C-alpha positions as CSV (number, residue, x, y, z in Angstrom):
1,M,132.2,119.5,159.7
2,L,134.6,122.3,159.8
3,S,136.1,123.3,163.4
4,K,136.0,126.6,164.4
5,K,139.2,128.6,164.6
6,T,140.7,129.5,167.9
7,V,141.5,132.8,169.1
8,P,145.3,132.7,168.5
9,E,144.3,131.1,165.1
10,R,142.0,134.4,164.3
11,I,144.4,136.8,165.7
12,F,147.1,135.4,163.4
13,D,144.6,135.6,160.0
14,A,143.7,139.2,161.0
15,S,147.6,140.2,161.4
16,L,148.2,138.3,158.0
17,Y,145.3,140.4,156.3
18,L,146.5,143.4,158.0
19,F,150.0,142.8,156.7
20,L,149.0,142.1,153.1
21,T,146.9,145.2,153.2
22,G,150.1,147.3,154.1
23,I,152.1,145.7,151.5
24,F,149.4,146.3,149.2
25,L,149.2,150.2,150.1
26,V,152.8,150.6,150.1
27,T,153.2,149.3,146.3
28,F,149.9,150.6,145.0
29,Y,150.4,154.2,146.3
30,P,153.0,155.7,144.4
31,F,151.2,154.4,141.2
32,W,147.8,156.3,142.4
33,N,149.6,159.1,143.2
34,I,151.3,159.3,139.7
35,L,147.8,159.0,138.4
36,V,146.8,161.6,140.4
37,I,149.2,164.1,139.3
38,S,148.8,163.5,135.8
39,L,145.1,164.4,136.2
40,N,145.5,167.5,138.2
41,D,146.2,170.9,136.8
42,A,149.8,171.8,136.6
43,T,149.4,175.1,138.4
44,D,147.5,173.6,141.4
45,T,150.2,170.8,141.5
46,M,152.8,173.0,142.3
47,R,150.9,174.1,145.8
48,G,151.8,170.5,146.8
49,N,149.9,168.5,149.1
50,L,148.4,166.5,146.5
51,Y,147.7,163.1,147.8
52,F,144.4,160.8,147.1
53,W,142.7,162.6,144.3
54,P,142.8,165.8,141.9
55,R,142.3,169.0,143.4
56,V,141.6,170.6,140.0
57,P,140.9,167.8,137.6
58,T,142.1,168.0,133.9
59,I,143.4,165.8,130.9
60,E,145.4,168.4,129.6
61,S,148.7,166.6,129.9
62,Y,147.1,163.6,128.2
63,L,145.7,165.9,125.7
64,T,149.0,167.3,124.9
65,I,150.6,163.9,124.6
66,F,148.1,162.7,122.0
67,R,148.3,165.9,120.1
68,N,151.9,165.2,119.1
69,P,151.7,163.7,115.5
70,E,154.5,161.2,116.2
71,I,152.4,159.5,118.8
72,W,149.9,157.5,117.0
73,S,152.4,156.2,114.5
74,A,154.5,155.2,117.8
75,I,151.5,153.4,119.1
76,K,150.9,151.5,115.8
77,I,154.8,150.3,115.5
78,T,155.1,149.6,119.3
79,V,151.6,147.2,119.1
80,L,152.7,145.8,116.1
81,R,156.4,145.1,117.2
82,T,154.9,143.6,120.5
83,I,152.5,141.0,118.7
84,V,154.7,140.0,116.0
85,G,157.9,140.2,118.4
86,T,156.3,138.1,121.1
87,A,154.7,135.6,118.7
88,A,158.0,135.0,116.9
89,S,160.1,134.7,119.8
90,I,157.8,132.2,121.6
91,F,157.5,130.3,118.4
92,F,161.6,130.1,117.9
93,I,162.3,129.7,121.6
94,T,160.3,126.4,122.0
95,L,161.9,125.2,118.6
96,L,165.2,125.3,120.1
97,A,164.2,124.5,123.5
98,Y,162.7,121.1,122.4
99,P,165.5,119.6,120.9
100,L,167.8,121.0,123.8
101,S,165.6,119.0,126.4
102,K,166.8,115.8,125.1
103,R,169.7,114.7,126.7
104,N,170.8,112.0,124.4
105,L,170.9,114.9,121.8
106,L,174.4,114.4,119.8
107,G,176.5,117.3,121.0
108,W,174.0,118.3,123.7
109,K,176.7,119.5,126.1
110,Y,178.7,121.8,123.3
111,F,175.2,123.3,122.0
112,S,174.0,124.3,125.7
113,F,177.4,125.8,126.4
114,F,177.4,127.6,123.2
115,F,173.8,129.3,123.9
116,V,174.8,129.7,127.7
117,F,177.7,131.2,126.8
118,T,176.0,134.4,124.8
119,M,174.3,135.2,128.2
120,Y,177.4,136.3,129.6
121,F,179.6,137.6,126.6
122,G,178.7,139.9,124.1
123,G,180.4,141.9,121.1
124,G,179.3,145.5,122.5
125,L,177.5,148.2,120.9
126,I,179.8,148.7,118.0
127,P,180.1,145.5,116.6
128,T,176.5,144.9,117.2
129,Y,175.7,147.8,115.1
130,M,178.0,146.7,112.4
131,I,176.5,143.6,112.1
132,I,172.8,144.8,112.1
133,K,173.9,147.5,109.5
134,S,175.7,144.8,107.1
135,L,172.5,142.8,107.4
136,G,170.4,145.6,106.1
137,L,168.1,145.9,109.2
138,I,169.2,150.0,110.1
139,D,165.7,151.7,109.3
140,S,163.5,148.7,109.3
141,F,160.8,147.3,111.1
142,W,162.5,144.2,111.5
143,V,165.4,145.5,113.4
144,Y,162.9,145.2,116.5
145,I,162.4,141.6,115.8
146,F,165.5,139.7,114.4
147,P,168.4,140.9,117.1
148,G,166.4,139.5,119.8
149,L,164.4,136.7,118.3
150,I,165.8,134.1,121.0
151,G,166.4,134.9,124.7
152,V,168.8,132.3,126.3
153,F,167.4,132.5,129.7
154,L,163.7,132.2,128.5
155,M,164.9,129.0,126.1
156,I,166.3,127.5,129.5
157,L,162.8,127.9,131.4
158,V,161.1,126.2,128.3
159,R,163.9,123.6,128.1
160,T,163.3,122.8,131.7
161,F,159.8,122.5,131.8
162,M,159.9,120.3,128.7
163,E,162.3,118.1,130.4
164,Q,159.4,117.2,133.3
165,I,157.2,116.2,130.9
166,P,157.0,112.2,130.9
167,G,158.8,110.7,128.4
168,E,155.8,108.1,127.7
169,I,153.6,110.7,126.4
170,E,156.0,111.0,123.4
171,E,156.4,107.6,123.3
172,S,153.0,106.7,123.1
173,S,152.4,109.4,120.6
174,K,155.1,107.6,118.2
175,I,153.7,104.5,118.8
176,D,150.3,105.9,117.3
177,G,152.2,106.9,114.5
178,A,153.2,110.2,115.0
179,N,156.6,112.1,114.0
180,D,158.6,114.5,115.6
181,L,157.2,117.6,114.4
182,Q,153.6,116.2,115.0
183,T,154.7,115.3,118.5
184,F,155.8,118.7,119.1
185,F,152.9,120.6,117.7
186,R,150.0,118.4,118.7
187,I,151.6,117.2,122.4
188,I,154.2,119.2,123.8
189,L,153.3,122.8,122.4
190,P,149.8,122.4,124.4
191,L,151.1,120.9,127.6
192,C,153.7,124.0,127.8
193,V,150.8,126.7,127.7
194,P,151.6,127.8,131.2
195,V,155.7,128.5,130.6
196,L,154.8,129.8,127.1
197,A,152.2,132.3,128.9
198,T,154.9,133.1,131.5
199,I,157.9,133.8,129.0
200,G,155.4,135.5,126.6
201,L,154.6,138.0,129.3
202,F,158.4,138.9,129.7
203,L,158.7,139.2,126.1
204,A,155.7,141.8,125.7
205,I,156.9,143.8,128.6
206,G,160.3,143.9,126.9
207,H,159.0,144.8,123.6
208,W,156.4,147.6,125.0
209,N,159.1,148.9,127.0
210,S,162.1,149.1,124.9
211,W,163.2,152.4,123.5
212,Y,167.2,152.0,123.1
213,D,167.1,149.9,119.8
214,S,164.6,152.4,118.5
215,Y,166.9,155.5,119.4
216,V,170.2,153.7,118.1
217,Y,169.0,151.8,114.8
218,T,166.3,153.7,113.6
219,Y,166.4,157.4,112.2
220,K,162.8,157.7,110.5
221,P,160.1,159.1,112.8
222,E,157.7,156.7,111.3
223,L,159.6,153.8,112.9
224,K,160.1,155.3,116.4
225,T,158.7,153.3,119.1
226,L,156.2,154.4,121.8
227,Q,158.7,154.8,124.5
228,A,161.5,156.8,122.3
229,V,158.9,159.1,121.3
230,L,157.5,159.6,124.8
231,V,161.0,160.0,125.9
232,K,161.4,162.8,123.1
233,I,158.2,164.8,124.3
234,L,159.4,164.5,127.9
235,N,162.8,165.9,127.2
236,Q,161.0,168.7,125.1
237,F,159.1,170.0,128.2
238,Q,162.0,169.9,130.4
239,T,164.5,171.8,128.3
240,A,162.1,174.2,126.2
241,G,161.3,176.9,128.8
242,M,163.6,179.3,129.8
243,M,162.4,179.7,133.2
244,S,160.8,177.5,135.8
245,D,157.3,176.9,136.7
246,A,157.6,178.9,139.8
247,Q,159.1,182.1,138.0
248,Q,156.3,181.6,135.2
249,L,153.7,181.7,137.8
250,A,155.2,184.5,139.9
251,Q,155.2,187.0,136.9
252,G,151.3,186.9,136.6
253,S,148.0,185.2,137.3
254,K,148.4,183.3,133.5
255,R,147.7,179.9,133.9
256,I,150.2,177.0,133.1
257,P,148.4,174.3,131.4
258,V,151.0,171.6,131.5
259,S,154.6,171.5,133.3
260,S,157.0,168.8,133.0
261,E,156.1,167.3,136.1
262,S,152.5,166.6,134.8
263,I,153.8,165.5,131.3
264,R,156.3,163.3,133.3
265,M,153.5,161.8,135.2
266,A,151.3,161.4,132.4
267,V,154.1,160.0,130.1
268,T,154.2,157.1,133.2
269,M,150.7,156.3,132.8
270,V,150.7,155.8,128.8
271,A,153.6,153.9,129.1
272,T,152.8,151.2,131.7
273,L,148.9,150.9,131.7
274,P,148.4,148.9,128.8
275,I,151.3,146.3,129.7
276,I,149.7,146.1,133.5
277,M,146.3,145.3,131.8
278,V,147.8,142.2,129.7
279,Y,149.0,140.7,133.3
280,P,145.5,139.3,134.7
281,F,144.8,137.3,131.3
282,V,148.2,135.5,132.1
283,Q,148.2,135.7,136.0
284,R,147.0,132.0,136.6
285,Y,149.9,130.6,134.1
286,F,152.6,132.6,135.7
287,V,153.3,131.0,139.0
288,K,153.2,127.5,137.7
289,G,155.2,128.4,134.8
290,I,157.9,130.0,136.6
291,M,158.2,127.3,139.1
292,M,157.7,124.5,136.9
293,G,160.4,126.1,134.4
294,A,162.7,127.0,137.1
295,I,166.5,126.0,136.6
296,K,167.5,122.8,138.2
297,S,170.1,123.1,140.7
């Protein structure tokens, strides 16, 4: 039979819920305000005092973005990049992490040092560009996939997770006649679902938000990613006008359908909403994957 809570316990619970509610409002409101501004008329937004809902609702900013002929090709490239890049990275990261999780591997210390070294030291932009160019990846879709195929930090998370799997499980599978590949695919991978979902979220966010490699390594418009196109649209609206919105408004009552402010808010929503919608599907694995795959001290 459950015991009734005392008055101090109820006060503590109420204070805790109040504190968590305050944290939620502080973190959620900026995102909500961006959505409100993106859905409000640009001229009306200039009046200020726009807090909780649009005064003059409109989707003109979003229509302006999606009327751009490059946006749909960019969405296709970004979605394809996110799916292919995330799946390929998970596959090769786990393939690398599995042998490195065996401390009795010949040369384990040297292999581990080699990969960890790359986390702290790189060749720089120019040598990296020259290597990618020599590999024929410039203006290729695969320039989004191959250079970042293996993330060492994520590999360490997976490796540490695998090290915590009891060795008896692998021994029993080998007694049953399974070889290393069968053990890896049929035993180890199913047990690693939490950490794989966690690194999959990291990888997907990285691919979705990436724009710099598109800016540096591609020149064809059909290969530009969504983030690169959104940055281009935003820059066009910030630099195209010779006069500020206030000056245009002062010259007459002509309605301003969109502004750099409304476009910036709409761009933010278009860039962040899709990847935010993925998080609930992997949330139940996230904490478990991080905690069990954390680097041991």
